[in-house]
Steps between C-alpha positions, in 0.01 A plus 500: 500500500796277407862601531795299352847593603837335479454345845154340507139533392240666722122505493360814657131495589254733667716813451407836367693616186688752714599236758612263222705777334672595821574138590632430150734802521626385842560143382686616193732717704553241767548202272631606165764749613688256724473227239619731222808590702563138571472412126752770418747348750400133547678339795728201449479321833764231560410141464354345815662186631227253590594217743429134436255316722563127531189326640508185703243219478160615632407371843135411573317700768174437679188628319402857554200572730400808298407670824625854437283803412581705197656835594449740211594814699858409586686743727841484666725728709871570442749697713851622424667167558239334280543749216883484511536130568629464145820654628555202728676193362271208425640154519483289188340215699221731625416618153494148368253411779272794407514400129383148578133466394178316559295357216127456549328264256136498388420191710614678823836320531813706535882472492802698621789554267836621642758667276863584475603832356805513276683820405849626453684703761392831345132401530539390858649838599256711302171309549510272799582798718191695384598835353412806704205723406608756242377781721361550850130544567358849472322530832212749530412678823304298752128465403204303614533140396214460257570238246440617147459294193386792280752787512330833418285492187428146386729433207359165394343436157239241411592295195187447291400389154588193299819639351642624830437189699666280238781744425848442641598566777150507653426154363774354729304578817285214631283445802582254777200319652606588853434869414842620383659580165777324305705558189568256216875427480495200261249305301407300808616700799364784711697704756312638799554584869566216748255640755223442242538125544689454833498691826851396603382203697245322283332526163175702478168324461467622142831338399342157518338555161703793376399652166619776269248724322543651153280795412284452191345821349126501452502502123723193488284300738194550288357830625380737232746778426240768555453398859863469608503836675277364776651153517798395703750245371448135578776288659622169363645296787789256458608258775847523646714185467755586770609789719850595613582716799854586622598381851609858571127586519404207719519528882700824500421837671294705257742791484762257370284253306346790303824491296388156380130583442472331154365173370477331163191320374518241219180472298352164405491612136706756304331825408530683167548856622824696491696491820758742651865407540664506839812701582726575789381832641742781409549823687210732439744727321508241220121497457346730239369803685598338834148349499341168570163377379253227594144395432280313747152417619452752785216400738324839483453466117336159477546324168721773358870488405670807653831645375734741673850632484724715725865578567722290730531682834755275680688177441648240731682188389173302498209748484378784279329783692241708312171686525310335216131510592374151581233319692471142631478261209790659317742278696694275275491736197808484282698825546673590181713772357641600160858381492762545226571155344860503376451201277186631335615865516159620603287567805310197630239456774620237749369375831747615768288447813180381659264737675473387862317750718565776745790576736564749777859614486618639826841672515636703801157525661339632180271299277368493149269268321563330165356251264762233440605259224748213529804548281609214270865462610748279318437224753121530466528513122702179503244333723190612311664425164577147616131462607393608151747299289585210730854522359765705670697527170229733364540738794869590499439857375225754466 
């Protein structure tokens, strides 16, 4: 049974007619009603000021040993001071240091590029001193610490069939040869999680010959149409030309470096598929339905692209806390939402974060578990945009 709504396209399999009908009704109520209300009163968020990153000349580093092990099941812990550290002033020099980045080349060589951050006084007040979370964490009564990646009934959907795999936005999801997921953000660039290629001290073994995989439906790769129901998509692998990781991820404590758990991969050759635009992450109140979405290659569904969506539960200055069902392998998925584009006067899907992993949030002796995505802040947008364009003049605004 196939359902098309104004959010995305689903492929429901192995359901009875009654189950399909109930699920369809639930999805229509949960998705269309909030979106309809948003369309009646579209928000007009203020323009976001994006800082300017001025890179210095790259400095050569010793070659990587590629000694780290890939960690697909990434988990961190965060207490009250960690969650609220956005309220503490951050020095401009410290942020500039975290926004420096390493570049790993296909031949194993690497460089370090330091940067200066330029912004007017208003930007320095509003953004260098990280804004406070918009609300405090809702802490549940104490419970046994059992980490959950599936919350209640599994709300993930397998994306199957030629049309679905090649349809936007599902076509923007790609596989990373280390076992993670990535999202296409330009004709030659893939955004993913830093821990998929680097453990904070060294690059993982698989980063030596890093590749990006594009799903090819069975009928397109020569399989007869009548047999596609039992055939899984093939993967066309493309080599990565260079990899960039922020210094904020490297050699920092995990509860802090998780804020910088993102990396950009540059392909050796451009692809021809549509990609998804990046955006500074807004407040969840400015997302249609208060929801985020992402598609990834979860390890428990081998060879399948898996889509999910859920509301935002909590927000800090650098992280998005949510209960979207996910398993290892989904790390690095592009987290997107529908945002109102003032210039186009319509709702657009834009990547606003990168799915990282799992975090225990402990406040006042109580704890709660979340799946976590890294927010694309103005500073991170400026950095990633520079990585993509190589020209800071193209990255002065969202």
